[in-house]
Structures are given as structure tokens and as C-alpha cells.
N, C-alpha and C positions, 0 to 999 in steps of 0.2 A: 504493499500499500504506499502510495507517496505521500511526503510530508503535507502536500496542498489537501489530498484528500483526507488525510487523517485529521488535518486542522478542520475542515469543513464537518467532518463525521463529530467532532467534538464541540461544534458551535453552540450547542444548547448550553453548556457549561463552561464556556470558552476561558474567559478570564474575569468574569464579573466578581465584583467584591462583596460576594453574599455566601454565607454558609461555607467558608472554607474549612479545610481540616485545619485544626489548631497548630499553630507554629510551635515545633518541636514536640508535635504528638506522635512523630516517627520515630523510633528508635534507631540507634546506629546500624543495626543489624538489618533492620527493614529497609533502611536507606540503601544499603550495600546490596541487598538481594534485588531492589527496584533497579538498581544501576546495571547489575547484571542481567537482569531480564530486559532492560532497555539495549543492552549491547547486543543481546540475541536476536534484537528486532521486535520484541513486544512494544509498541508504542503507546500502550496505554499505560505503562509504568510512567512514561513521561508526565501524562496528565495527574497521576497521583502525587508525584513529586511537586509539579507544578502548584498544585491545589493547596499544598503543606506551606508553601512559602509566597504566595502571590500577595497576600495582604502586607507583608513586610516589604516585598518588591514595590507595591503600589505607593506605600508611604515614603520609599527612597524616590521614586519617580516624582510625587508631590512635591518633596524636598527640593530636588534638582530643577524642577520646572518652575519654581517660584510660588508654589501653592496654587496654581491655576489648574483645577480639576480635569477640565478637558484635555490640557497638554499633557498631564499626567496619565491620562487613560490612554491616550494615543501612543505615549512612550512605554507603557506597559503592554500594549497590544503588540508594538515592535519587538519588544523585548522577549515576548512569548515566542515570535515567530523565529527570533534570531536562535533562541534558546532549543527551540524544536528542532532547528537545522543543524546545530552545533552538538548539542548534549548527546544524542545518540551515537555520534562518532567519537566523542571525547570522553564517554562515561567510564570507560576502564582506566582513564587517567585521573578523574575527579576524586578527590580526597575529601573535598568538604563542600557538599552541593550549595548550601545556603551562601557560603563565601563565593563560590563560583557564579551563582545566580547573581549574586549582589555586585561582584565586580562588573558583569556583562551587562548589568542595568546601569551601572554608573558610567560606564564606558559610551553606551548607547545615548544616554543623556547629554553626555558631552559632544557626542556626534551630531545631536540634533541642534545644540546651541551653535555648532559650527556651520551647518547646513543654513541656519536662519540668518547667520551673518552673511553668509556666500550671497543667499537669496537676495538679502538687502543690498548688498553691493552689486549683483547683477543689476537690480533695477535701477541704481544710480548709473551704472555705466550704460545701460540702455538710454537712459534719460541723456547722458553725455553724448552718445554717438549717434542717435537718431535725430534726423533733422527736424526742428521745432518740437522736440519732444515734450516740452512742457503741455502744448495744445493736444498731442497725440494720446498722451498718457494722464491727461487731466481728468481726475476725478478725486472723491472724498476719501481719504484715509486708504484703508486697506478692503476698500468695498468690492465685491465680486466684479464691479463693472471694471475697476483698475486692475484687477488680476487678470481679467480677459484681455485687455487691452495691452497688459505689459507681455502677456504669452505671444499676442498677435505681433507687436513689436520686436519681440526677441526673435520670432521664426523669420521677421524680414532680415534683421541683422544676420542671422545665420545663413540665409541664402546669398547675401552680400558678401559674408566673409569665405563661404565656400568658393566664389569666385574669383578669389584673391591669388595671385600666384604663389606658389608653395612656399618661396623666399619670404613672402610677407604673411601669407596665412598662418604660418607655425607661431612666430613670435606673437603675432596679433591674439591668436586663439589662447595662447597661454596667459596673455595679460588680460584679456577680455573675459574669458570663462574661467580661468582658474585663479585670477588676481595675483599672479605671481609677480614678485619684485623683478625689476630689470636685470639686476645682478645675477638672479637665479635663473633666468631665462638665458641670459648671456652663457652662464655655466653650462646649462643643459644642451645648447645649441652650439657650443663652441665658438662664440662670438665675443667681440667686444662689446662691453655695455653701451657705450656710444653708437656702434652700429645697431644694436637691438632699439635704442630710442628712435633713430632715424627710420628703422623699418617699421615701426609701430606707428609712427607718425605719418608715414608714407601710406600705411594700410587704411589708417583712420580716415585720411582724406578721400582715398578711393571709395571706401564704405559710404562715407557720407555723399559723395557724388553721385553714387549707384542708388542709394536711397532716395535721394533728391529726383532721380529720374523716374524711379517707380512710384514716386508721391509728389507729382509736378506741383501741387497746391503747397507743398511744405518747402521752404527754403532752408538749407544748411546753414548754420551759424557758424561760420568758420572764423 
């Protein structure tokens, strides 16, 4: 049975914070037996372990996500899926399930914060590169309209970037999509930092012109 199918089959009791097995109710011997059973392919053993620790993990998510319940629940759901993916393969190596799950949860919450920062930076980059972006992306706060427009604008930028010559596309993509420092880009591409800056500036100009051609009513602010 695939992990995805196993997850769907378990959906009725998936990760809700109700009626859990009390934390610490499982004896060490029971935990070891469940890990052995999980290593042998019995996926139901995972859910028994998960139910024993999910309340603790939820509160850890709640703490890491600044007390926002919705964010904590989303983080817990992602943690569940990542644990479901990893624990069956690593069960024979895990000595302390609670510590292992806690570390996985903490690291995932850190990843989520990084993703949020990259997303915020991505929108800033879109507004910087897209011609007349303040008009194209204009909407209130983080509204669905803004998210939709941001995705549309991002797709336009991607198309323009894909048309760039390879010598310009690589440094620009590393800067624009991954927010890499000029020095790091130079090291990766074995270039001088000044050359990287020049190529990115040249690529930026081409992208702006091509976006202006595709959106003739928008004028690039060069």
C-alpha cells in the first residue's frame, strides 16, 4: 500500500487533536515493537505511534508558529506526512520516537518560516521586475485577488526568463528565484562578482522590455 493511499485510508482519524492516546501511555517495549512492525511494512503501527505524540507535536507547532492555530494545524499536517514518509524507512535506527518526531517537527517549522520569507521576497522581486507592477499587483493586503495576480505576474516573468540566453538566464534565475547573493552566484558559476552583477542587470533589462511588449499598456520604469 502506498503512503498516499495509507494516508487517505487513515483520514477519519488523521491528525485531529481529539481523543489521543495519552502521551507516555506507550511503554518502551511497546514502542520498540511498533517500530519493528513498522519496519516490516505494517503502516498501522505508524498511526499508533503518531496518535501517542500528536498533541505534544501540535503544541510544539503552535509555539513555533507564533500561536496561530491555523498555521500550527497546517504545520502538523505537513509533519504527519513527512513522518509517514521517513519513519518507516528509518524505524530501525530510531532510539527515541518522541525526540525524533519533535526534531522533525521543529525543523519543518523552520522550513515553513523560510518558505514564507522566500515567498515575501518573491513578491517583492516580482514588483521590482514587472513593468508598472504596483498597478498590476494592486490589491489589499494578502487578499485572494493579490495572490492570484502575483501568480499571474510570476508566470509572465518565468516565461520572459526562459527566453533569456543561458549566460544571462542562470545568474538571473539564481538571484531572482533563489535570492542568492551575488558572491554566491559568482562562486557557483565560476565568475567574477562584477560580471555576475552586469549579467543580472542586462537580464533585468531584457526581461523588462519583453514584459512591456507583452503588456503594451504597461511601461517599464527603468
